[in-house]
N, C-alpha and C positions, 0 to 999 in steps of 0.2 A: 504494500500500500504506500509506504513512504517514498519509494522510488517513483511510483506512478504519479504522486502529487508533485514531486520535484520536477519531473518531466513535463507535466501539464503547466506548472508555473513558468518553466523556461520557455514554453511556447505561447505564453499569455502576456498581455500588456495591461497597463492601467492608464487612465486618462483623468486628469484633474479638471473638473468642470468649473466654469466661471460662476462667480457669485457667492454670497453668504447665504446659507440655508438655515431655516428655523423650523423647529418641531412645534406644532400648535394643536391644542384641543379646541374644536369648534362646535357650535350649536347646530349647524346645518351643512349639508354638502355644498361646497362652493362651486360657482361657475368659473370658467376660465381654465387656463393651463397652469397646473401645479405639478411639481415632481411626483408627489404621491398623495393619494387620498385613500384612507383605509377606514372601513366602518365595521364594527362588530356590534354585539348586542348592548354594549355599555357606552360606547363613545365613537366619535369621529375624529380621526387624527389626520392632519395635513402636514406635509413637508413641502415647503415652498421657499422661494428666494425672498430675502428680506423686503425687497421693494413691493412684493405682492401681499404682505401681511395685512395692510389696510383693507384688502378686498375680502377678508375673512370675517365671519360672524364669531369673533374670538371669545372663547371662555378663558383660556389660559395658554401661555407659551412657555416653553422651556427657556430658562434664563441664559443658556449658552447659545453661541453662534457656531455653525458648523460649515465645513467645506465638504464637498461631495466628490468621491473618487469612484469612477466606473472601473470595475475589474472585467476586462475583456477576456473571458476564459476560452481557451482553445477547445475544450470538450465539456460544454455545460452538461449537467445532470449526471455525469459519470466520474466525477472527481471526488471520490470518497476521501474525506479528511481535508479537502481543499480549504474550506472556510475556517476549520479548526487551525490549520497551519497559519493562515493569514491572521486570525485573531490572536493566536499565541505570539506571533512576531510583534504585533502591535502592543500587546499586553506586556511583553518583556521590556518594552521601552517606556512603560508606566502610563500608557494611554488606554482609554476606553474607546470602543467604536460602536456605532449602531449599524446594523446590517439590514439591507433591503434586497430581496432577490426577486427578479422578474423572470420571465420565460427564458430569456437568452443571456441575461447579465446578472452579476451581483454588484451591488453598490455598497460602499462603506461611507459613513459619515463620521468625520473626525472633528473634534473641537478646532475651531479656526486657528487658534494660537499654537496648535500642535501639528499643523499640516506639513511643515518641513520635516519633522521627525518621522511622521507617518510615511512620507514618500521615500525617505532614506531606508526605512525598514522594509518597504516593498521591494525596492531595488536590491537590497541585501538578500532578500529571499530569492531573487532571480527574475523578477518582473522587469519588463522593458517599459519605459514611459513613452506613451504615444501622444 
């Protein structure tokens, strides 16, 4: 498994997306283009860029600002231990991440003031920056 994850990472890249992102709890599903809208039986969560925060029916926002990194995985769905390896490398640097997975990509949100350390950790794992 370990060799497979290392091989997948060596064939994968990451992209740092523009903007400062915010996690927010909202009262209603927003209109417009936001990075993520998630609804469960208890709440609606939105991740969006700071400039779009005023468009939300805001209940509460996380106090931290985040940067968004797209992990462009060479073989999505079949990388057992992939996210564990990424989160372990980030944690070893004393950082926390928030993970969002879509059909074809994984995203990590890192506190904005820790982005340089996070990108170094990803490069040290073997990712290429695109």
